C-alpha positions in Angstrom: 0.0 0.0 0.0 1.3 3.4 -0.8 2.1 5.5 2.3 2.7 9.1 3.1 5.7 10.4 1.3 5.4 7.9 -1.6 4.6 10.5 -4.2 7.8 11.2 -6.1 9.2 14.7 -5.9 11.0 14.4 -9.2 10.9 11.3 -11.5 12.8 13.0 -14.2 9.7 13.4 -16.4 7.6 16.5 -16.9 3.9 16.2 -16.2 1.9 16.2 -19.5 0.6 19.7 -20.4 -3.1 20.1 -20.1 -5.1 23.1 -21.3 -8.6 23.7 -19.9 -10.9 24.0 -22.9 -14.3 24.3 -21.0 -14.1 25.7 -17.5 -15.8 23.8 -14.8 -16.9 27.2 -13.5 -19.1 27.6 -16.5 -20.7 24.2 -16.0 -21.7 25.0 -12.4 -22.9 28.5 -13.2 -26.5 27.2 -13.5 -26.3 25.6 -10.1 -24.8 28.7 -8.6 -27.6 30.8 -10.0 -30.2 28.5 -8.5 -28.4 28.4 -5.2 -28.3 32.2 -5.1 -32.0 32.3 -5.6 -32.4 29.8 -2.7 -30.1 31.8 -0.5 -32.1 35.0 -1.2 -35.3 33.2 -0.2 -33.7 31.5 2.8 -32.4 34.9 4.0 -36.0 35.6 4.9 -35.5 33.2 7.8 -33.4 35.8 9.5 -36.5 38.0 9.6 -38.1 35.5 11.9 -35.6 36.5 14.6 -36.2 40.1 13.9 -39.9 39.5 14.0 -39.6 37.7 17.4 -37.6 40.6 18.8 -40.0 43.2 17.6 -43.1 41.3 18.9 -41.3 40.7 22.2 -40.4 44.3 22.5 -44.0 45.3 21.8 -45.2 42.8 24.4 -42.8 44.1 27.1 -43.8 47.7 26.4 -47.5 46.8 26.7 -46.9 44.6 29.7 -44.8 47.3 31.4 -47.5 49.9 30.9 -50.1 47.5 32.4 -47.9 46.7 35.4 -47.2 50.4 36.1 -50.9 51.1 35.9 -51.7 48.2 38.3 -49.0 49.3 40.7 -50.1 53.0 40.7 -53.8 52.2 41.1 -53.0 49.8 44.0 -50.8 52.4 45.6 -53.5 55.0 45.6 -56.2 52.8 47.2 -53.7 51.2 49.7 -52.2 54.6 50.8 -55.6 55.9 51.6 -56.6 52.8 53.6 -53.3 52.5 55.4 -53.4 56.1 56.5 -56.6 55.4 58.4 -55.2 52.3 60.3 -51.6 53.4 60.9 -52.4 56.2 63.4 -49.6 58.3 64.8 -46.9 55.6 64.7 -46.9 55.3 60.9 -45.0 52.0 61.1 -46.1 49.3 58.6 -46.3 45.7 59.9 -47.9 42.5 58.4 -50.7 43.0 60.9 -51.4 46.5 59.5 -52.5 45.0 56.2 -54.8 42.5 57.9 -56.8 45.4 59.3 -57.7 46.6 55.7 -60.7 45.3 53.8 -58.9 44.3 50.6 -62.1 43.3 48.8 -63.6 46.8 49.4 -60.4 48.4 47.9 -61.0 46.6 44.6 -57.6 44.9 44.5 -59.0 41.6 43.5 -61.1 43.2 40.7 -57.9 45.0 39.4 -55.9 41.7 39.0 -58.9 40.0 37.5 -59.2 42.7 34.9 -55.6 42.1 33.9 -56.5 38.6 32.7 -58.7 40.1 30.0 -55.6 41.7 28.4 -54.0 39.9 25.5 -51.3 37.4 26.5 -51.7 38.1 30.3 -51.8 34.8 32.3 -51.5 36.1 35.8 -51.4 39.2 38.0 -50.8 39.8 41.7 -50.0 42.5 44.2 -47.6 42.0 47.1 -47.1 44.0 50.3 -43.5 45.0 51.4 -43.2 41.7 53.4 -43.7 39.5 50.3 -47.2 38.6 51.2 -50.0 38.3 48.6 -52.6 41.0 48.8 -54.5 40.0 45.7 -53.7 37.2 43.1 -55.5 36.1 39.9 -54.9 32.5 40.9 -57.8 31.5 43.2 -55.7 28.7 44.7 -53.3 31.3 46.3 -54.7 32.8 49.5 -54.5 36.3 50.7 -51.4 37.0 52.9 -49.7 33.8 51.7 -45.9 34.2 51.2 -45.4 34.4 47.5 -43.6 31.5 45.9 -41.7 32.8 42.9 -40.7 30.5 39.9 -37.1 29.4 39.8 -34.9 32.3 38.4 -37.5 35.0 39.2 -36.8 37.5 42.0 -38.7 40.3 43.7 -38.4 43.8 42.3 -36.7 45.0 45.5 -34.1 42.2 45.0 -33.4 43.0 41.3 -33.5 46.8 41.6 -30.2 48.6 41.9 -30.2 51.8 44.0 -29.7 54.9 42.0 -30.8 53.5 38.7 -34.0 54.5 36.8 -37.1 53.1 38.4 -38.8 51.2 35.5 -40.5 47.8 35.0 -38.2 44.8 35.4 -38.6 42.0 33.0 -37.6 38.4 33.8 -38.2 35.3 31.7 -38.6 31.6 32.6 -40.2 28.4 31.4 -43.0 26.8 33.4 -46.6 25.5 33.5 -49.5 27.9 33.6 -53.3 27.9 33.2 -54.6 29.7 30.1 -57.2 32.1 31.6 -59.3 32.0 28.4 -59.5 28.2 28.0 -58.6 26.9 31.4 -56.1 24.5 29.9 -52.8 23.7 31.5 -49.9 24.7 29.3 -46.1 24.8 29.3 -44.0 27.5 27.7 -41.9 30.6 28.0 -43.3 33.3 30.3 -42.1 36.8 31.0 -42.7 38.3 34.5 -42.9 42.1 34.6 -42.8 43.8 38.0 -43.0 47.4 39.4 -42.9 48.9 42.9 -46.0 50.4 44.6 -44.3 53.5 45.8 -41.3 55.5 44.5 -39.9 59.0 44.8 -40.0 60.3 41.2 -37.9 63.4 42.0 -34.8 61.4 42.9 -35.6 58.6 40.3 -35.1 56.0 43.0 -37.2 54.0 45.4 -37.6 56.1 48.6 -40.1 54.0 50.4 -41.0 50.5 49.4 -44.6 49.5 50.0 -44.8 46.3 47.9 -44.9 45.6 44.2 -47.2 44.5 41.3 -46.4 41.6 39.0 -47.9 40.6 35.6 -47.1 37.4 33.8 -47.4 37.1 30.0 -47.2 34.0 27.8 -45.1 34.1 24.6 -47.6 31.6 23.0 -49.1 34.4 20.8 -45.7 35.5 19.6 -44.7 31.9 18.8 -47.9 31.4 16.8 -47.3 34.5 14.7 -43.8 33.4 14.0 -45.0 29.9 13.1 -47.5 31.4 10.6 -44.7 33.5 9.0 -42.4 30.5 9.0 -44.9 28.4 7.1 -45.2 31.0 4.4 -41.4 31.2 4.0 -41.1 27.4 4.0 -43.6 27.2 1.1 -41.6 29.7 -0.9 -38.3 28.0 0.0 -39.8 24.6 -0.9 -40.4 25.5 -4.6 -37.0 27.1 -4.8 -35.4 23.9 -3.4 -37.3 21.9 -6.1 -35.8 24.1 -8.8 -32.4 23.8 -7.2 -32.6 20.0 -7.0 -33.6 19.8 -10.6 -30.7 22.0 -11.7 -28.2 20.1 -9.5 -29.4 16.8 -10.9 -28.9 17.9 -14.5 -25.5 19.2 -13.7 -24.6 16.1 -11.7 -25.1 14.0 -14.9 -22.2 15.8 -16.5 -19.9 15.9 -13.4 -20.6 12.9 -11.1 -19.7 10.2 -13.6 -16.1 11.2 -14.1 -15.7 12.1 -10.4 -16.9 8.7 -9.3 -14.4 7.0 -11.6 -11.5 9.1 -10.2 -12.6 8.5 -6.6 -12.9 4.8 -7.3 -9.4 4.7 -8.8 -8.1 6.7 -5.8 -9.6 4.3 -3.3 -8.0 1.3 -5.1 -4.6 3.1 -5.0 -5.0 3.6 -1.2 -5.6 -0.2 -1.0 -2.2 -0.8 -2.7 -3.5 -1.4 -6.2 -1.4 0.8 -8.4 -2.7 -0.6 -11.7 -5.1 2.2 -12.2 -5.7 4.5 -15.1 -8.5 7.0 -15.5 -9.5 7.7 -19.1 -9.5 11.5 -19.9 -12.6 12.4 -21.9 -13.4 16.0 -21.0 -11.3 19.1 -21.5 -12.1 20.8 -18.2 -10.9 20.8 -14.6 -12.2 17.2 -14.2 -10.0 16.1 -17.1 -7.1 18.0 -15.5 -7.6 16.1 -12.3 -7.8 12.7 -14.2 -4.5 13.5 -16.1 -2.7 14.5 -12.9 -4.0 11.4 -11.1 -2.6 9.2 -13.9 0.8 10.9 -13.7 0.8 10.5 -9.9 0.1 6.8 -10.1 3.0 6.3 -12.5 5.2 8.0 -10.0 3.9 5.7 -7.3 4.6 2.7 -9.4 8.2 3.8 -10.0 8.8 4.3 -6.3 7.1 1.0 -5.5 9.5 -0.7 -7.9 12.4 0.9 -6.2 11.1 -0.1 -2.7 10.6 -3.7 -3.8 14.1 -3.8 -5.1 15.4 -2.4 -1.8 13.4 -4.9 0.2 15.3 -7.8 -1.4 18.4 -6.6 0.4 17.4 -4.6 3.4 14.4 -4.4 5.8 11.3 -2.5 5.0 12.1 0.0 7.8 15.5 0.8 6.4 14.1 1.0 2.8 11.5 3.5 4.0 14.2 5.6 5.8 16.4 5.6 2.7 13.5 6.6 0.4 12.0 9.2 2.7 15.1 10.8 4.2 17.4 12.5 1.8 20.2 12.6 4.3 20.1 8.9 4.9 22.5 8.4 2.1 24.9 11.2 1.2 27.9 11.5 -1.0 31.2 11.1 0.8 29.9 8.6 3.2 29.8 8.9 7.0 31.6 7.5 10.1 29.5 5.0 12.0 30.2 2.2 14.4 28.7 -0.9 12.8 28.7 -4.7 13.3 29.7 -6.9 10.4 28.4 -10.4 9.8 30.1 -12.8 7.4 28.7 -16.2 6.6 29.4 -18.9 4.0 28.9 -22.7 3.5 31.7 -24.8 4.8 33.1 -27.1 2.1 31.0 -25.4 -0.6 33.8 -25.8 -3.2 34.0 -29.5 -2.7 30.2 -29.8 -2.6 29.7 -27.8 -5.8 32.1 -30.0 -7.7 29.8 -32.9 -7.1 26.6 -31.1 -8.3 25.3 -30.1 -11.7 25.3 -26.3 -12.4 21.5 -26.0 -12.1 21.6 -27.8 -8.8 24.3 -25.4 -7.5 22.1 -22.4 -8.5 19.1 -23.9 -6.9 21.1 -24.6 -3.7 22.5 -21.1 -3.5 19.1 -19.5 -4.2 17.4 -21.5 -1.5 20.3 -20.9 1.0 20.7 -17.2 0.3 17.0 -16.6 0.4 16.6 -18.2 3.9 19.7 -16.4 5.3 18.7 -13.1 3.8 15.2 -13.4 5.4 16.8 -13.8 8.9 19.2 -10.9 8.4 16.5 -8.5 7.3 14.2 -9.6 10.0 16.9 -8.6 12.6 17.3 -5.2 10.9 20.5 -6.0 9.1 21.5 -4.8 5.6 22.9 -7.2 2.9 26.2 -5.6 1.7 27.0 -8.2 -0.9 26.9 -11.8 -2.0 30.2 -13.4 -3.0 29.4 -16.9 -4.3 28.1 -18.7 -1.2 29.3 -15.9 1.1 27.0 -13.3 2.6 28.3 -10.0 4.0 25.8 -8.1 6.2 25.9 -4.8 8.1 24.1 -4.0 11.4 24.0 -0.3 12.4 23.9 1.5 9.0 22.1 3.5 7.7 19.9 3.2 10.8 21.7 2.7 14.1 20.1 0.6 16.9 21.3 0.3 20.4 21.6 -3.5 20.2 23.1 -3.9 16.7 25.8 -6.4 18.0 23.2 -8.4 19.7 21.1 -8.5 16.5 24.0 -9.6 14.5 24.8 -12.5 16.9 21.1 -13.3 17.0 21.1 -13.5 13.2 24.1 -15.9 13.2 22.4 -18.2 15.7 19.2 -18.3 13.8 21.1 -19.0 10.6 22.8 -22.0 12.2 19.4 -23.2 13.5 17.8 -22.8 10.1 20.5 -24.8 8.4 20.3 -27.6 11.0 
C-alpha cells in the first residue's frame, strides 16, 4: 500500500501539459444561479428572529404599561386605607395590612381585569413583606408568602439603588393555566414587576410598599412566528425543487467522471497501483484525471524501487532511505557498525559434485533463507560473493543492540541450516 511520502518529488519526467478548454466554473454557473435564488429566499428566515424581537419588545412595552398602571392604582387605594389604620406611629407591619378590607379596595377586581388583556396569564399584588394582597390565581390565599418561579426574583431584590425606576422583565419556562381556555400549558413566560411607591424626583425608590407583577405568555408570539415560517417554507420549498432539478442535471455531467476518479483513488489507497482514468473532458475534471494518472505512474516507479530495496534490506531501512534525503549522502559517514560474514563450509567440494543448475538452486534456497533472517533482525545485505553473505548492522539506521542483533542472526542462521 502506498504510504505518506510515496509521491515522487521528481521522476525526471515532466507532467503532461493540459489546457482547460471548457471551464468547470461555466458548468456549475447554472447551479450557482439557483443556489443564489435559494439563498435569497432563505435569508428571509433571518427575519423570523427580527420579528420575534419586535413582537417581544412590543409585548414588554405593553406589559410594562399594564404593570405600572396596576401598581399605581393599587398604591393609591392602599395609601388611603393604610393612613386610616396606621395612626400616629406610621409604622407598617404585616398586621397593618390585615386590618384593611382588601375586597372593598377593589384589588381583586384589578388583578382579574388584567387577565382580560391579551397574553396576560396572571397578575398579583404584594405588600412589602412579600405577602400576597391579591392574586388572579384563586388557589393562592391572601397573605400567603409568594412562591416565585425558579430564576425570578422580587423587584426589590433586582432593583439597583440609584438607577432608573422602571419595570423589570424576567423570563422563565414553566406551567401555567390559560385564563381563556382553562387548559394547563407549558412554555416561556415573561414576568414584569413594578414597585408600589417611589420618589420620582430622585428617580429611585424612597419608600417600598410592595410591588405588582404581571405574567405574559409568549404563545401568541410563537404562533405569529410559526405562521410566517410556514409562508417562508412554502416559498423555499419551490426554490429547493428548482435547485434540486438543476443540480441533478449538472450532476449527470460531473458525477460520472468524479466517481471514476474516486474509485481509482480508493484502489490506490488499498495498494492497487494498476489504475488509469481515461481522460474524456477538456475541463478541470480532465485535468484532475490526467494529474492522477501521472501521480500513479510516479507511485509505481517508487514502489518498484522499494521492492528492489526490500530484497536486500528491511522495510524499515528501505523507507528511511526513500523518505530521508540525508540517509544516504555523497562522501559517506563515520559510524560504528557490526559486520556479519557467513558462507557454506566445504562449498567448493560440494559444488564440484553437483550439476550447475543444482548449485544455482542450492544457492538460491540458501541465500533466500539467510537473507530473510538478516533482514528480520534489521540487518542490511552488503553483498553476495558466491556462497558468502556479508551483512551490516547499524547503518544506515543505528540501533542500540546492533551487535546483539548480528549475533542473533548468526544463531538463527545456524538453526535454520540444521
